[in-house]
C-alpha positions in Angstrom: 0.0 0.0 0.0 1.1 3.6 -0.7 2.2 5.8 2.2 0.9 9.1 0.5 -2.9 9.2 1.1 -5.1 11.6 -0.8 -7.3 13.7 1.5 -10.7 15.4 1.4 -9.3 18.9 2.2 -9.9 20.3 -1.3 -13.4 18.9 -1.5 -14.3 20.2 2.0 -13.0 23.6 1.0 -15.4 23.8 -1.9 -18.3 22.4 0.1 -18.0 25.4 2.4 -18.8 27.5 -0.6 -22.0 25.6 -1.3 -20.9 22.9 -3.8 -22.7 19.7 -2.8 -21.8 17.1 -5.4 -18.1 17.3 -6.2 -16.6 15.0 -8.9 -13.0 14.1 -9.2 -11.7 13.3 -12.7 -8.5 11.6 -13.9 -7.3 9.6 -16.8 -4.8 6.7 -17.4 -3.0 5.3 -20.4 -1.7 8.5 -22.0 1.8 7.1 -22.5 0.8 3.7 -23.8 1.7 2.4 -27.2 -1.5 0.3 -27.4 -5.0 0.4 -26.0 -7.3 3.3 -25.2 -7.0 6.2 -22.9 -9.5 5.7 -20.0 -11.0 8.4 -17.8 -12.7 8.0 -14.5 -15.1 10.3 -12.8 -16.2 9.8 -9.2 -18.5 11.7 -6.8 -17.6 10.5 -3.3 -20.2 10.4 -0.5 -18.9 12.5 2.4 -20.7 10.3 4.8 -19.1 7.1 3.6 -15.3 7.3 4.1 -13.0 5.1 2.0 -9.7 4.7 3.8 -6.5 4.3 1.8 -7.3 6.3 -1.3 -4.2 7.3 -3.2 -2.9 7.9 -6.7 -3.4 4.6 -8.5 0.2 4.6 -9.6 1.3 4.4 -6.0 -0.9 1.3 -5.2 -0.4 -2.4 -5.8 -2.8 -4.1 -8.3 -4.4 -5.9 -5.3 -4.9 -2.6 -3.5 -6.4 -1.0 -6.6 -8.9 -3.9 -7.0 -9.9 -3.7 -3.3 -10.4 0.1 -3.5 -12.3 -0.2 -6.8 -14.9 -2.4 -5.1 -15.3 0.1 -2.2 -15.4 3.1 -4.5 -18.1 1.7 -6.8 -20.1 0.5 -3.8 -19.9 3.7 -1.7 -19.7 6.6 -4.2 -22.7 8.7 -4.9 -21.9 8.4 -8.6 -19.1 7.0 -10.8 -18.5 6.6 -14.5 -15.8 6.0 -17.1 -15.1 7.5 -20.5 -12.9 6.1 -23.2 -11.1 7.2 -26.3 -9.9 4.4 -28.5 -6.7 4.2 -30.6 -8.2 5.5 -33.8 -9.6 8.6 -31.9 -6.2 9.1 -30.3 -4.5 9.0 -33.7 -7.0 11.4 -35.2 -7.1 14.0 -32.4 -3.7 13.5 -30.6 -3.4 12.0 -27.1 -4.1 15.3 -25.2 -7.3 16.1 -27.0 -8.4 12.5 -26.9 -7.8 12.4 -23.1 -10.0 15.5 -22.6 -12.7 13.9 -24.7 -12.6 10.8 -22.6 -12.8 12.9 -19.4 -15.7 14.8 -20.7 -17.5 11.6 -21.5 -16.9 10.3 -18.0 -18.4 13.5 -16.5 -21.4 13.4 -18.8 -22.1 9.8 -17.7 -22.4 10.7 -14.0 -25.8 10.5 -12.5 -26.5 12.7 -10.7 -24.5 15.4 -12.4 -21.9 17.2 -10.1 -22.0 20.8 -9.1 -18.2 21.1 -9.4 -15.5 19.0 -11.2 -12.0 18.7 -9.9 -9.6 17.6 -12.7 -6.1 16.3 -12.4 -3.9 19.0 -14.0 -6.2 20.1 -16.9 -9.4 21.9 -17.7 -12.1 20.1 -19.7 -13.6 22.1 -22.6 -17.4 22.3 -22.8 -18.4 21.3 -19.3 -21.6 22.9 -18.1 -20.6 23.0 -14.5 -17.8 24.7 -12.6 -14.5 23.1 -12.7 -11.0 23.5 -11.2 -7.7 22.1 -12.4 -5.7 20.6 -9.5 -2.0 20.2 -10.1 -1.0 16.8 -8.7 -4.6 16.2 -8.0 -4.4 12.4 -7.9 -2.1 12.7 -4.9 -3.9 15.4 -2.9 -7.6 15.0 -3.7 -9.5 11.9 -2.6 -12.1 12.3 -5.3 -9.4 12.5 -8.1 -7.5 9.6 -6.5 -10.7 7.6 -6.6 -11.2 8.5 -10.2 -7.7 7.4 -11.1 -8.3 4.0 -9.4 -11.6 3.4 -11.3 -9.9 4.4 -14.6 -6.8 2.2 -13.9 -8.7 -0.9 -12.9 -11.2 -0.6 -15.8 -8.4 -0.1 -18.3 -6.3 -2.9 -16.9 -9.3 -5.3 -17.2 -9.8 -4.2 -20.8 -6.1 -4.8 -21.6 -6.5 -8.3 -20.1 -9.4 -8.8 -22.5 -7.3 -7.7 -25.4 -4.6 -10.1 -24.4 -7.1 -13.0 -24.4 -8.1 -12.0 -27.9 -4.5 -11.7 -29.1 -1.7 -13.2 -27.0 1.2 -12.1 -29.2 1.9 -8.8 -27.4 1.6 -9.6 -23.7 -1.0 -6.9 -23.0 -1.8 -8.6 -19.7 1.7 -7.9 -18.4 2.5 -4.4 -19.6 -1.0 -3.0 -20.3 0.1 -1.4 -23.5 3.2 0.5 -22.3 6.3 0.4 -24.4 8.3 -2.1 -22.5 11.2 -3.9 -24.1 9.1 -7.1 -24.4 6.3 -5.1 -26.0 8.6 -3.5 -28.5 10.1 -6.8 -29.4 6.7 -8.2 -30.0 5.8 -5.3 -32.3 9.1 -5.8 -34.2 8.1 -9.4 -34.8 4.4 -9.0 -35.5 3.8 -5.4 -36.4 1.0 -3.2 -35.0 -2.3 -4.8 -34.1 -5.7 -3.0 -34.2 -5.2 -2.2 -30.6 -2.0 -0.1 -31.3 -1.9 3.7 -31.8 -0.4 4.3 -35.2 0.7 7.9 -34.2 2.8 6.6 -31.3 6.2 5.8 -32.7 8.9 6.0 -30.0 12.5 6.1 -31.1 13.1 2.9 -29.2 10.6 1.2 -31.5 12.5 2.2 -34.6 15.7 1.1 -32.9 14.1 -2.3 -32.4 12.8 -2.6 -35.9 16.1 -1.7 -37.6 
């Protein structure tokens, strides 16, 4: 388990200004060579504390799974949004990430009064929003969103692995590990790969 816990300080600050339903939003998978970018949006229930919330990157897979169960059971609302590889190739990873986050927020029921976003602002939201630098490490709602997004994406990458075992998606989840690059050198890109992502190390492997 991670030592750095996200807290409710930011959410409580805005509740004092009258915001009742506060969503945290985060995305995972920006730096992957394959698979979608996945966004999570979570409105935590102030009356149902979830201990141990932290940035998903600081947690073990087992801890993420355990917290995912608690979040989805205790949150007032939660949702995910996705942008698949063709959309990433068409719009670039930053814009595709924002589109995925917007979809996650739009899918929340009830809709939040305020959206706290890790690092960015989402274009076109109809409610107030705040960008929180390092949000997944300081805001419990954003941390919860990062966990929901990470677990959902990891499960999807496991499904992609079962459909095509050549790349080892179950192990690296689409990131450009040495084993992944070697598999791409041998088999080429699959439908799950982002054509616009061409790291120098990939070309080194293919030479």
